[in-house]
N, CA, C and O atoms as a DFTB+ gen file, in Angstrom:
440 C
 N C O
     1  1       7.653     -53.456      -9.132
     2  2       8.159     -52.323      -9.854
     3  2       9.510     -52.670     -10.467
     4  3      10.301     -53.386      -9.853
     5  1       9.775     -52.183     -11.638
     6  2      11.060     -52.377     -12.291
     7  2      11.926     -51.157     -12.058
     8  3      11.419     -50.049     -11.889
     9  1      13.218     -51.360     -12.051
    10  2      14.118     -50.221     -11.933
    11  2      14.832     -50.026     -13.257
    12  3      15.127     -50.993     -13.959
    13  1      15.104     -48.793     -13.593
    14  2      15.824     -48.474     -14.825
    15  2      16.882     -47.442     -14.489
    16  3      16.776     -46.726     -13.494
    17  1      17.882     -47.374     -15.310
    18  2      18.956     -46.422     -15.090
    19  2      18.844     -45.272     -16.074
    20  3      18.714     -45.490     -17.278
    21  1      18.894     -44.060     -15.569
    22  2      18.941     -42.873     -16.408
    23  2      20.403     -42.435     -16.442
    24  3      20.868     -41.744     -15.535
    25  1      21.113     -42.828     -17.468
    26  2      22.556     -42.613     -17.528
    27  2      22.891     -41.236     -18.073
    28  3      22.332     -40.798     -19.079
    29  1      23.806     -40.563     -17.400
    30  2      24.336     -39.302     -17.909
    31  2      25.431     -39.630     -18.920
    32  3      25.731     -40.803     -19.143
    33  1      26.021     -38.627     -19.525
    34  2      27.052     -38.877     -20.533
    35  2      28.323     -39.440     -19.897
    36  3      28.596     -39.234     -18.714
    37  1      29.083     -40.150     -20.714
    38  2      30.339     -40.725     -20.259
    39  2      31.414     -39.651     -20.193
    40  3      31.457     -38.752     -21.033
    41  1      32.272     -39.749     -19.200
    42  2      33.402     -38.844     -19.022
    43  2      34.678     -39.673     -18.984
    44  3      34.636     -40.870     -18.700
    45  1      35.801     -39.044     -19.267
    46  2      37.089     -39.735     -19.264
    47  2      37.962     -39.181     -18.149
    48  3      38.020     -37.971     -17.932
    49  1      38.635     -40.074     -17.453
    50  2      39.559     -39.693     -16.390
    51  2      40.918     -40.314     -16.703
    52  3      41.038     -41.532     -16.828
    53  1      41.935     -39.470     -16.829
    54  2      43.305     -39.952     -17.048
    55  2      43.986     -40.071     -15.693
    56  3      43.972     -39.138     -14.891
    57  1      44.571     -41.214     -15.455
    58  2      45.279     -41.483     -14.202
    59  2      46.762     -41.626     -14.517
    60  3      47.152     -42.469     -15.325
    61  1      47.584     -40.804     -13.881
    62  2      49.024     -40.821     -14.103
    63  2      49.693     -41.782     -13.120
    64  3      49.359     -41.817     -11.935
    65  1      50.636     -42.555     -13.636
    66  2      51.404     -43.458     -12.774
    67  2      52.144     -42.617     -11.734
    68  3      52.642     -41.537     -12.049
    69  1      52.215     -43.095     -10.531
    70  2      52.907     -42.443      -9.416
    71  2      52.253     -41.129      -8.977
    72  3      52.845     -40.385      -8.195
    73  1      51.058     -40.834      -9.458
    74  2      50.339     -39.628      -9.035
    75  2      49.500     -39.943      -7.797
    76  3      49.361     -41.104      -7.412
    77  1      48.951     -38.916      -7.188
    78  2      48.094     -39.092      -6.025
    79  2      46.845     -39.887      -6.393
    80  3      46.387     -39.859      -7.536
    81  1      46.315     -40.582      -5.422
    82  2      45.087     -41.343      -5.601
    83  2      43.923     -40.369      -5.800
    84  3      43.828     -39.360      -5.101
    85  1      43.043     -40.672      -6.752
    86  2      41.849     -39.861      -7.010
    87  2      40.691     -40.388      -6.160
    88  3      40.611     -41.586      -5.888
    89  1      39.802     -39.497      -5.747
    90  2      38.633     -39.890      -4.947
    91  2      37.364     -39.558      -5.721
    92  3      37.261     -38.487      -6.319
    93  1      36.402     -40.469      -5.712
    94  2      35.091     -40.234      -6.315
    95  2      34.034     -40.524      -5.254
    96  3      34.087     -41.551      -4.577
    97  1      33.082     -39.617      -5.117
    98  2      31.983     -39.785      -4.167
    99  2      30.723     -40.120      -4.947
   100  3      30.473     -39.560      -6.014
   101  1      29.945     -41.023      -4.415
   102  2      28.708     -41.452      -5.052
   103  2      27.588     -41.396      -4.030
   104  3      27.645     -42.072      -3.003
   105  1      26.574     -40.596      -4.306
   106  2      25.456     -40.435      -3.387
   107  2      24.467     -41.588      -3.442
   108  3      24.498     -42.408      -4.360
   109  1      23.594     -41.639      -2.452
   110  2      22.537     -42.649      -2.408
   111  2      21.633     -42.487      -3.617
   112  3      21.374     -41.365      -4.053
   113  1      21.158     -43.579      -4.155
   114  2      20.263     -43.543      -5.307
   115  2      20.979     -43.404      -6.638
   116  3      20.335     -43.275      -7.679
   117  1      22.315     -43.428      -6.616
   118  2      23.099     -43.320      -7.847
   119  2      23.940     -44.574      -8.054
   120  3      24.342     -45.237      -7.098
   121  1      24.195     -44.881      -9.312
   122  2      25.131     -45.930      -9.684
   123  2      26.272     -45.280     -10.442
   124  3      26.083     -44.265     -11.112
   125  1      27.447     -45.859     -10.336
   126  2      28.609     -45.375     -11.052
   127  2      29.135     -46.518     -11.900
   128  3      29.463     -47.591     -11.392
   129  1      29.208     -46.270     -13.199
   130  2      29.728     -47.254     -14.140
   131  2      31.153     -46.844     -14.496
   132  3      31.398     -45.694     -14.859
   133  1      32.089     -47.778     -14.394
   134  2      33.502     -47.523     -14.673
   135  2      33.984     -48.522     -15.720
   136  3      33.658     -49.707     -15.647
   137  1      34.760     -48.044     -16.694
   138  2      35.339     -48.939     -17.693
   139  2      36.767     -48.506     -17.983
   140  3      37.012     -47.354     -18.342
   141  1      37.709     -49.432     -17.826
   142  2      39.107     -49.148     -18.129
   143  2      39.280     -49.072     -19.642
   144  3      38.792     -49.928     -20.379
   145  1      39.982     -48.036     -20.090
   146  2      40.251     -47.852     -21.515
   147  2      41.678     -48.239     -21.870
   148  3      41.935     -48.763     -22.954
   149  1      42.618     -47.979     -20.943
   150  2      44.023     -48.332     -21.170
   151  2      44.703     -48.492     -19.815
   152  3      44.224     -47.993     -18.798
   153  1      45.830     -49.200     -19.825
   154  2      46.563     -49.424     -18.589
   155  2      45.788     -50.316     -17.632
   156  3      44.829     -50.982     -18.023
   157  1      46.209     -50.321     -16.391
   158  2      45.521     -51.082     -15.336
   159  2      45.068     -50.092     -14.269
   160  3      45.885     -49.384     -13.679
   161  1      43.764     -50.050     -14.028
   162  2      43.178     -49.149     -13.037
   163  2      43.009     -49.916     -11.729
   164  3      42.414     -50.993     -11.705
   165  1      43.534     -49.357     -10.649
   166  2      43.333     -49.898      -9.302
   167  2      42.239     -49.073      -8.646
   168  3      42.240     -47.847      -8.748
   169  1      41.299     -49.744      -7.968
   170  2      40.312     -49.005      -7.192
   171  2      39.846     -49.812      -6.009
   172  3      39.874     -51.042      -6.004
   173  1      39.418     -49.080      -5.014
   174  2      38.869     -49.696      -3.818
   175  2      37.713     -48.842      -3.338
   176  3      37.662     -47.643      -3.610
   177  1      36.790     -49.457      -2.630
   178  2      35.617     -48.774      -2.095
   179  2      35.752     -48.745      -0.578
   180  3      35.970     -49.776       0.058
   181  1      35.620     -47.548      -0.006
   182  2      35.737     -47.392       1.441
   183  2      34.765     -48.344       2.140
   184  3      33.592     -48.430       1.779
   185  1      35.272     -49.050       3.138
   186  2      34.448     -49.973       3.903
   187  2      34.431     -51.388       3.352
   188  3      33.847     -52.280       3.968
   189  1      35.058     -51.612       2.209
   190  2      35.144     -52.958       1.638
   191  2      36.571     -53.466       1.749
   192  3      37.512     -52.696       1.555
   193  1      36.751     -54.731       2.054
   194  2      38.106     -55.252       2.223
   195  2      38.825     -55.543       0.910
   196  3      40.030     -55.796       0.918
   197  1      38.131     -55.513      -0.195
   198  2      38.670     -55.931      -1.491
   199  2      39.132     -54.757      -2.351
   200  3      38.508     -53.696      -2.353
   201  1      40.230     -54.955      -3.080
   202  2      40.672     -54.027      -4.110
   203  2      40.291     -54.616      -5.463
   204  3      40.165     -55.832      -5.603
   205  1      40.107     -53.751      -6.456
   206  2      39.755     -54.177      -7.804
   207  2      40.815     -53.676      -8.768
   208  3      41.368     -52.591      -8.585
   209  1      41.098     -54.468      -9.798
   210  2      42.055     -54.109     -10.840
   211  2      41.367     -54.324     -12.176
   212  3      40.970     -55.440     -12.510
   213  1      41.230     -53.241     -12.938
   214  2      40.560     -53.308     -14.238
   215  2      41.576     -53.120     -15.354
   216  3      42.359     -52.171     -15.340
   217  1      41.557     -54.021     -16.310
   218  2      42.369     -53.872     -17.511
   219  2      41.476     -53.334     -18.619
   220  3      40.251     -53.357     -18.497
   221  1      42.082     -52.851     -19.699
   222  2      41.329     -52.261     -20.806
   223  2      40.166     -53.168     -21.217
   224  3      40.347     -54.359     -21.469
   225  1      38.967     -52.575     -21.278
   226  2      37.764     -53.302     -21.675
   227  2      36.964     -53.868     -20.514
   228  3      35.799     -54.223     -20.697
   229  1      37.547     -53.964     -19.327
   230  2      36.826     -54.475     -18.168
   231  2      36.064     -53.346     -17.485
   232  3      36.488     -52.191     -17.523
   233  1      34.939     -53.683     -16.862
   234  2      34.119     -52.650     -16.238
   235  2      33.566     -53.112     -14.897
   236  3      33.523     -54.305     -14.595
   237  1      33.144     -52.127     -14.098
   238  2      32.526     -52.351     -12.790
   239  2      31.375     -51.381     -12.629
   240  3      31.358     -50.311     -13.238
   241  1      30.418     -51.761     -11.807
   242  2      29.348     -50.849     -11.417
   243  2      29.282     -50.821      -9.896
   244  3      29.260     -51.865      -9.244
   245  1      29.252     -49.614      -9.341
   246  2      29.090     -49.422      -7.898
   247  2      27.773     -48.702      -7.664
   248  3      27.417     -47.789      -8.409
   249  1      27.058     -49.109      -6.639
   250  2      25.827     -48.439      -6.232
   251  2      26.078     -47.678      -4.940
   252  3      26.706     -48.193      -4.015
   253  1      25.578     -46.435      -4.885
   254  2      25.817     -45.567      -3.747
   255  2      24.895     -45.846      -2.581
   256  3      23.905     -46.567      -2.704
   257  1      25.236     -45.268      -1.463
   258  2      26.347     -44.335      -1.265
   259  2      27.681     -45.077      -1.187
   260  3      27.768     -46.185      -0.656
   261  1      28.725     -44.431      -1.736
   262  2      30.053     -45.036      -1.730
   263  2      31.112     -43.954      -1.941
   264  3      30.847     -42.908      -2.533
   265  1      32.307     -44.230      -1.445
   266  2      33.471     -43.387      -1.706
   267  2      34.525     -44.310      -2.309
   268  3      34.919     -45.302      -1.695
   269  1      34.975     -43.974      -3.518
   270  2      35.937     -44.791      -4.244
   271  2      37.283     -44.093      -4.303
   272  3      37.359     -42.867      -4.372
   273  1      38.340     -44.885      -4.276
   274  2      39.706     -44.398      -4.421
   275  2      40.292     -45.085      -5.643
   276  3      40.249     -46.310      -5.751
   277  1      40.847     -44.287      -6.580
   278  2      41.335     -44.811      -7.848
   279  2      42.771     -44.401      -8.108
   280  3      43.203     -43.315      -7.720
   281  1      43.500     -45.278      -8.764
   282  2      44.867     -44.994      -9.165
   283  2      45.274     -45.972     -10.244
   284  3      44.434     -46.669     -10.813
   285  1      46.569     -46.023     -10.526
   286  2      47.080     -46.959     -11.512
   287  2      47.818     -48.087     -10.813
   288  3      48.253     -47.956      -9.669
   289  1      47.947     -49.182     -11.516
   290  2      48.734     -50.309     -11.027
   291  2      49.983     -50.368     -11.898
   292  3      49.883     -50.410     -13.125
   293  1      51.139     -50.370     -11.284
   294  2      52.381     -50.438     -12.040
   295  2      52.869     -49.059     -12.461
   296  3      52.451     -48.040     -11.911
   297  1      53.754     -49.046     -13.439
   298  2      54.396     -47.799     -13.856
   299  2      53.761     -47.174     -15.089
   300  3      54.285     -46.196     -15.623
   301  1      52.648     -47.720     -15.547
   302  2      51.982     -47.232     -16.751
   303  2      50.782     -46.342     -16.401
   304  3      50.059     -46.620     -15.444
   305  1      50.573     -45.276     -17.178
   306  2      49.382     -44.444     -17.018
   307  2      48.148     -45.270     -17.388
   308  3      48.259     -46.297     -18.057
   309  1      46.986     -44.821     -16.953
   310  2      45.738     -45.521     -17.270
   311  2      44.655     -44.497     -17.605
   312  3      44.700     -43.353     -17.155
   313  1      43.694     -44.930     -18.396
   314  2      42.550     -44.097     -18.747
   315  2      41.288     -44.853     -18.394
   316  3      41.169     -46.052     -18.644
   317  1      40.349     -44.132     -17.809
   318  2      39.107     -44.710     -17.318
   319  2      37.931     -43.920     -17.867
   320  3      37.965     -42.689     -17.885
   321  1      36.904     -44.607     -18.309
   322  2      35.658     -43.982     -18.737
   323  2      34.648     -44.217     -17.622
   324  3      34.568     -45.321     -17.084
   325  1      33.869     -43.181     -17.264
   326  2      32.909     -43.342     -16.175
   327  2      31.632     -42.559     -16.440
   328  3      31.624     -41.571     -17.174
   329  1      30.560     -43.028     -15.824
   330  2      29.271     -42.356     -15.946
   331  2      28.447     -42.625     -14.699
   332  3      28.386     -43.752     -14.207
   333  1      27.820     -41.582     -14.200
   334  2      26.884     -41.742     -13.079
   335  2      25.491     -41.951     -13.653
   336  3      25.156     -41.414     -14.709
   337  1      24.692     -42.727     -12.954
   338  2      23.319     -42.970     -13.378
   339  2      22.422     -42.924     -12.151
   340  3      22.762     -43.470     -11.102
   341  1      21.298     -42.281     -12.287
   342  2      20.314     -42.255     -11.210
   343  2      19.414     -43.461     -11.383
   344  3      18.909     -43.720     -12.476
   345  1      19.216     -44.192     -10.308
   346  2      18.309     -45.329     -10.344
   347  2      16.904     -44.771     -10.156
   348  3      16.634     -44.065      -9.185
   349  1      16.020     -45.091     -11.083
   350  2      14.640     -44.614     -10.975
   351  2      13.706     -45.806     -11.102
   352  3      14.064     -46.829     -11.686
   353  1      12.547     -45.670     -10.570
   354  2      11.577     -46.754     -10.635
   355  2      10.550     -46.446     -11.705
   356  3      10.249     -45.289     -11.998
   357  1      10.023     -47.509     -12.276
   358  2       9.031     -47.368     -13.336
   359  2       8.083     -48.546     -13.257
   360  3       8.504     -49.669     -12.981
   361  1       6.816     -48.300     -13.496
   362  2       5.845     -49.387     -13.512
   363  2       5.699     -49.944     -14.919
   364  3       4.936     -50.886     -15.137
   365  1       6.424     -49.372     -15.874
   366  2       6.361     -49.818     -17.255
   367  2       7.024     -51.177     -17.410
   368  3       8.155     -51.356     -16.958
   369  1       6.354     -52.140     -18.037
   370  2       6.962     -53.455     -18.231
   371  2       8.139     -53.415     -19.195
   372  3       8.922     -54.364     -19.246
   373  1       8.282     -52.330     -19.966
   374  2       9.384     -52.215     -20.913
   375  2      10.691     -51.808     -20.229
   376  3      11.763     -51.903     -20.826
   377  1      10.599     -51.358     -18.985
   378  2      11.803     -50.934     -18.269
   379  2      12.689     -52.144     -18.012
   380  3      12.189     -53.227     -17.708
   381  1      13.995     -51.966     -18.130
   382  2      14.911     -53.074     -17.903
   383  2      15.325     -53.118     -16.436
   384  3      15.625     -52.088     -15.834
   385  1      15.336     -54.285     -15.888
   386  2      15.726     -54.452     -14.489
   387  2      17.241     -54.455     -14.393
   388  3      17.910     -55.133     -15.173
   389  1      17.784     -53.716     -13.456
   390  2      19.228     -53.685     -13.216
   391  2      19.494     -54.207     -11.820
   392  3      18.885     -53.736     -10.860
   393  1      20.404     -55.186     -11.686
   394  2      20.706     -55.692     -10.341
   395  2      21.342     -54.598      -9.499
   396  3      22.157     -53.823      -9.999
   397  1      20.983     -54.532      -8.252
   398  2      21.566     -53.535      -7.367
   399  2      22.196     -54.202      -6.169
   400  3      21.598     -55.074      -5.538
   401  1      23.391     -53.792      -5.866
   402  2      24.114     -54.279      -4.708
   403  2      24.679     -53.058      -4.017
   404  3      25.732     -52.567      -4.424
   405  1      24.010     -52.538      -2.968
   406  2      24.426     -51.292      -2.335
   407  2      25.890     -51.289      -1.914
   408  3      26.368     -52.214      -1.257
   409  1      26.587     -50.233      -2.306
   410  2      27.992     -49.984      -1.943
   411  2      28.900     -51.162      -2.217
   412  3      29.876     -51.377      -1.499
   413  1      28.587     -51.930      -3.251
   414  2      29.464     -53.004      -3.667
   415  2      29.652     -52.907      -5.171
   416  3      29.013     -52.095      -5.841
   417  1      30.513     -53.725      -5.678
   418  2      30.802     -53.675      -7.110
   419  2      30.373     -54.950      -7.796
   420  3      30.381     -56.028      -7.202
   421  1      30.000     -54.815      -9.047
   422  2      29.671     -55.940      -9.886
   423  2      30.647     -55.920     -11.045
   424  3      30.649     -54.965     -11.822
   425  1      31.466     -56.930     -11.184
   426  2      32.448     -56.962     -12.266
   427  2      31.817     -57.546     -13.510
   428  3      31.027     -58.487     -13.438
   429  1      32.174     -56.979     -14.659
   430  2      31.673     -57.467     -15.931
   431  2      32.712     -57.195     -17.001
   432  3      33.262     -56.096     -17.068
   433  1      32.980     -58.160     -17.815
   434  2      33.880     -57.951     -18.953
   435  2      33.079     -57.296     -20.062
   436  3      31.961     -57.715     -20.360
   437  1      33.641     -56.286     -20.662
   438  2      32.913     -55.557     -21.706
   439  2      32.967     -56.282     -23.018
   440  3      32.407     -55.811     -24.007
């Protein structure tokens, strides 16, 4: 069986320097796509020892279940584009396969 992503619309999140850390929850069976638009976005996933830093144009995908903590790096504000996608299965050969790594991130330059 092939898996495909049914992506919802993209949303924008503005992160203020020196502001409180934002939390995002991701349920099982969902993927979260994140792309930095400006500034440097800091994020970490609960239960993982690694922190991630995204600069404008860089992106990550997390597969749920996961709890993410996001903020800025340095004294500059940052803007992040994000979209949740439900992973669905399809027997259609036209469906595109998406790699899945539960509760981990896959880094990709946009």
